[in-house]
N, C-alpha and C positions, 0 to 999 in steps of 0.2 A: 194260110198262115194262123199260127198260133194267136189268140186274142186274150188279153187280159183285161180286167176293168179294176179302177181305183175304188176303193171302199174305206169308210172309217169304221172304227169299232162300234160307235153309236149308231151306225146305220143298222147293226146287226143285233146288238144286245138288248134284250127285252121286245124284239120282234121275232117271233118264232117262225114267221113266213119269209123272212129275208134271205136266209140262206138258199132255199129252193128257188126264190125268185131270182136270186143272181145267177145261180147255176144254170136255170132256164134260158137265160139269155145265150148261152151256147159258148161260153169262155171256158177255155181250158185252166185259167188261172185267174187268181184274184191277187192284186197287190193292195196290201192292208197297211195302213198307217201303224207304225210303231213308235215314231217320234215325230211330232207335227208342232207347226208354228200356231199362234193364235188365230182364231178364225170365228165367224158365225156362219152357221150352215143350216140348210133347210133339210128336214127329214119329212117328205111329203107323204109317206106312207107309214110312218112308225105309229103304233097304237098308243103311245104314252106322250109323244111330244112332237112339235112340228119345226122347233127351232133349238139348235145347240149352240150354246156360246163358250167356246174354249177360250178363257180369258188370258191364257199366256201360253207360250212355247212349253211343251211338256213332254215327257215320255209316257206312254200309254200302258205301261207295265212297272211292277217294282223295281226301282235300279237296285244293283247288288252292293256289295261291301268294298268294291273299288273305289268308291267316291268317298269312303269315311277320311275326315279330316281335310279335305280338298276345298278349297275356296270356289273354283269353278266346277260346278256339279250340276247334273241335269235336274229339272223341277218335275216332280210327280203331278200328274193331272190332278184337277178337283173333281166335283161331282159330275163333270161331263164324261169322265172315263175313269172311274173308281176301280182300285185293285188292280188285279192283272186283266185289264180289258182286253189288250191284244190277245192274249191266251184264249179267252172265253170265245171272242168272236172267231178267232182262227180255227178254233175246233169245230164249231158249228159249220163254218163255211166249207171245211175240208171234209166234214161228214156228208156234206151235200154233193161232194164230187171234185170241185176245183182244187188244183194245187195253191198253196198259198205262199206268197213271197212277202217280205216286209218292204215297207215305203218309209224312208228315214229321211227326215229334213234335218240339215245340218247348221250351215252358217247363215242362219236366219233366225233370230231370236231376239224380240223386243225385250223380254224381260231381262235377259243377261245383261243387255246393254243398259237398262234403267238401273240395275242393281249394282253392275260393275262398269261405270261409265268408260274406264280406261281401256276397256276391250274393244271399244266401237271404232269403225272407220271415222276419220276425221277429215273433212274435204278442205280445199284451198283456203277457205274463207273462216276456218276453225269451227265450223259447224260439225256436231257429231251425228252420226246415224245409228241410233241406239238398236235397230233392227239389223244391223249388219256387222257382226264380228268381224275384225281386223284378222285375216288368216295368216299375217306375218308374224303375229306375235306368239313367241314360244309357249306360254301358258295355254292361250287359246287353241293352238294347233294340236297339244297334247290332249286337251279336252275334247276337241271334235274328233280326233283319231280314236280315242277310248270311247266316246259316244257312238261313233260308227260301228266299232267290233260288238258293243253291248247290244244297241238296239237292231242292228241287222240280224244277228244270229240268235233268234228267239227259238224256243222249243216248236218243231213242228213245220218251221219254214224251210222252204227249198231253195231260197236265193233271196237277193235283195235288190232294191233300186235306190241309189243313194242320190238325194236333190240337194242342190245348193252346196255342192261340195267344190266351192272355188269363191272368187270375189263376188261380193253384193255391192250395189250401188244405190244410186237415187230411185231408181223406178221400182218402188215397192208400194203396194196400196194399202197405206196407212188408214187409221180410222178417220173417215171424213177427209179424205185425201184431197188436198187442193193444190197439187204441184203441175197441173197441166196446162197452166196458163201461157207458157211459154214453149215453143216447139224446139227442143234442144238437139233433135237428131242424134245419129250415132255418135258424132264428134263430141258434142256438148254432154251427152251422158257419160262418155268416157272420160271426159276432163272432170266431170263432177263426182266420178267414181274414185278419183286418184285420192289415195289416203296419205295423211301427213302426220300419223301418230309418230311417236319416237323411234319404233322399230322400222317404220317405212322410211322415214328420213334418214336413217343410217343406211337403209338399203339403196335408196337413190345416191348417197354420197359413195358408197362402195363402187357404183357405176360412173362416177365422175361428175354426180350432179350436185349442185349447191341447193338444199332443200328449200331455203327462204327464197332464193331466185327462181326456182321452179315454181313455187306457190305463186309468186307474183306474175310469171308469166302465164300460169294457167287463168289467173283472175283477169289479166289483161285479155287473154284469147277469148274468154267468155263473154266479156263486155259488149260487143256487137250482138251477141246472141240475145242478151237481155233487153237490148233495144229493138228486137225483132228481125235483125238481119237472119236471111236463110242459111241453114247449115247445109254445107254441101254434102254431107253424109260420108260414111266410109273413113277406112284409115287415111286415105289420102287428105282429108279435111283436118284430120288430127296433125298429121306432119305438116300442112299448111299453117296451122295456128300456133304450133310448138316449134317447129323446125324439126327436119328429119332426125338429127342426131339427137336432139333431146326426147323426142317422141319415142325413138327406138330404145333409148336407156330407160324410159319408164317402163316399157314393155318387157324388157329384159329382166328387170326386177319382179314385175307381177306375174310374168308368165313362169319363171322359175319357182316362185312362191307357190303358184297354184298347182304346178306340175308335182313338186315334191310333197305336198299335202295329199294329193289325190294318190300318189304312190304309196305313201304311208298308211293312209286310210284303208286302201284296197288290201295291202298286204296285212294289217291287223284284223280285217275280217275274214281273210283267208285262214290266218293263223288261229282264228276262234271257231272256225266253221267246220262241218264235217266234209269229207270228200264229195266232190261233185256240186257244191254249193255255187250258185251263179251270183255274179257281183256285175250289176249294171250301173251306169252313171247316167244322169239326166244332163245332157250337154248339147251345147250350141257349137258348130264347127267355125264360126267367127271368133277367133281367138282372143280378142280384146272385149268381146261382150261380158256381160256381168249379169247376176240374178239367180233365179231358180235353176236355170239352165245355163251354167256358167260356160263361158267360151273355152275350147280346148282345142288342141292340134290332133285332128282325127287319127293320124298315123300312130302318134304317141299314146292316146288315150286308148286305141284298140290294142296296143302291146301291153297295156297294163290292166284293163278290165275285160269281162267277158262280152261287153257290148255297151250298147248306149241306147238311151230313150231321147228321142228327138223331137222338139216341139214342132207341129205342124199345123198350127192354128192360122198361120198366113200362107199355107200352102206347103207342098211337099218339098220345096227345093233344097231345104237345108240337109235332106237325106243324102244327097249326091256326093259330098265330099267324104262322108262316111263309107259309103258304098264303094268308092275309088280306093279305099285304102283297107277294105273288109279283108280279114284273114279268115280261112275256112273254119266254120263253127261260130263265129262271132255273130252276136244278136245285133240287128239295127231295127229298133222298133219305133215305129211311127206313132205319135201321141196325138191321137184324133179326139176333138171335143164332140161330144153326144149330147150335151145340155142345151137346148134350144135357146132357153132363155139367157144363157152366158154365152151366145155366140156360136154354139156348136152346130153341127149339122148332121142330125142322125139319118135324116132322110136320103142323104148322099152317100152314106157310109160304103155301100157296095162300091160306087165309083172311086170315092177316095181310098179306100183299101187298095183297090186295083191300081190306081195311078202311083200309090206309095210303093206298091210291089215293083212296079216297072222302074221306079228310081231307086230300087235297092233295099227296100224294107224286108225284113224276113219275118217279122212280127207286127201286131198292131196293139196299142194301148188305148182304152176308152175311158175317157174323163167324162161322167164319173157316174157309177151307177146309183149310188146313193142320193146325188143331187139332181137326178133326171125325173120327167115327169113319167106317167104311165104311157103317154103317146111316144115319147122320146125311146122308152125301153122296148115297146112294141116294134119299133122301126129298127132297133139294134137286133132284137130276136130275128126278124125277117131277113136282115141284111147277113148276120151270121149263119143263119140256116142255109142259105143260098151259096155257101162257099162250096 
């Protein structure tokens, strides 16, 4: 199976040995960040630094003039990725052998929410999630679609992987995160992800729901969970807490909103890209899930994009729904962690990749060559050499 590893530009720029080291892993492709959220990242082999602090969500290249005069626009990176960092890193990696694709993070942007609070998801309690742009808002949707087209189609890239192209919710590792004290489970996370900004309130109204009554129902449904009651889990629990008709109406609004945004973003990327440019989405087959791998309907998304990148940190089971709907030529990439210190398992990569292939994966993604230790990378080289 074709293998690609994720890399940041700062893993490569200033380290002349990095491109050859990445190529020596045996990967055919590198998925290189072109637009990314704030992070603090380790660079264990870089000759000039060991920690990179990306202070805010940014594009890692100079944005073009399409953004002139617009309120919502991407932020250029600071000194952690100056100039056209993507292009510099991409050229060095391509010269070493692997094909380069872009890695584009979209609806996950804390600075956007801090500077433009009205763009954020608002929960049933009135709390804003500044890291989570509401994808129902027309101006935000336009911004995300245009950002997808610009950030995905960088010179020299043969394709893109779009992350966070859908609803985001509570489960985001914010600075010194302190939200894990109550186990909300699937149902609680869904309820805490429901947005009540003006556009979403109108959307619920168009589906026969009174937004104020819905917010009250959500708060009432969550109350036992705050007191420690177990979350039964799954969509059945949401239906039990809200009632089947109300739950279905919220899903109808959110599913349509996400689907149409995904369709628009993929179409915009394809319109900007050369022939043969591959468009993949990071996705979860459980349609009501939110986050970096937003929930999708597998049949629909595989009719829109060229494939999906599927999180497999909890095992490869999420691959099956996509495999069952796979069209000829579609990519189903299993995203496997190879950083031991972050819960990855490079030592079992051979077995994990084989199991993923049995369940329908056509490719693998390795998270993350820049963050992994020398020992982790050695295990990856051994596993890929044995293919």
